[in-house]
N, C-alpha and C positions, 0 to 999 in steps of 0.2 A: 751062744752069748757068753762072753768072757766074764770072769768074776770081777773085773775092774768096774769102777763106777765112772761113767762118762756123763758129762752134762753138755747139752746143746743150748745155745742162747737164742732167744727170740725177742724182738722188740715190739711191744704194743704200739699200735699206730699213733696214739696220742702222746707217747712218751719218748724221751731220748735215751732212756736207760734200758738195759737188757735184764732179763730175768731168766734163770736157768730152768730148763724143762727136764723132767725125769722121764726116762723111757719105762715101759712096762716090763713084766717078767720075760716077755718074748723079745725084748730089745727094740720095741717099736715106739716111736714118738707119734702121738695122736694130736691132731689139730683140735683145739677147743672151739674154734670158730667155724671151720669147714668140715662137717661130718664126711668121713671117707677119705680124708687127706691124712696120710701117715707115712712115716719114713722108717725103713729098716736101717737103723744106725750102724750096726756092725758091718752089715753088707756094704753099705755106702763107703765106710771107712776102709774096707778091704777091696774097694773098686769092683765089687760083685754086682754090677748093674742089672744082671738078669734077675737076681733075687730081689733087688730094690723094685724093679718093674713088676715082677710077679706079685709081690706083696701089695703094691699099690693097686694093681688090677683087681686083686681079691677084695680090697677095701671098697673099690668103686662098685662092686656087685652087691654090697650089703644094703639092707633095708634102710638104714639111717642115711646113707648117701643118696639113695634113690628118692627118699622123701625130701631131702634137702634140694636135690636137683629139680624136683617137681615144683617146689616153692619158688625156686629161682625162675623157672620157666613161666610161672604165673605172675612174676613180678611182685610176689607177696612179701618180700623181705624188706625190712627197713634199711635204708642206706646207712652204712657204717656200723650196723648191728645185725649180722646175718642170723643170729639166734632169735630175733624178735620179728613177729609177723605184723604186717599192716592190718588195720581193721578192714573187714570186707565192705 
């Protein structure tokens, strides 16, 4: 990870404005909506797609993503708010 500060912008679905996202100490952006979705920023900017893919595959193996995928498979998530469960 270089010492420079890079920002990536993401648009919330309900808004037309963008807000900057900060990467973590390892240079990764983590989705706040979809557990297990993350991006290796420096690797992507350096066109190192093998590292981008390797990091994403690692994220997909984590418990938070597996729990999220199980909730999706059950249809237990509220449309438009993946962090909120439907009542049983």
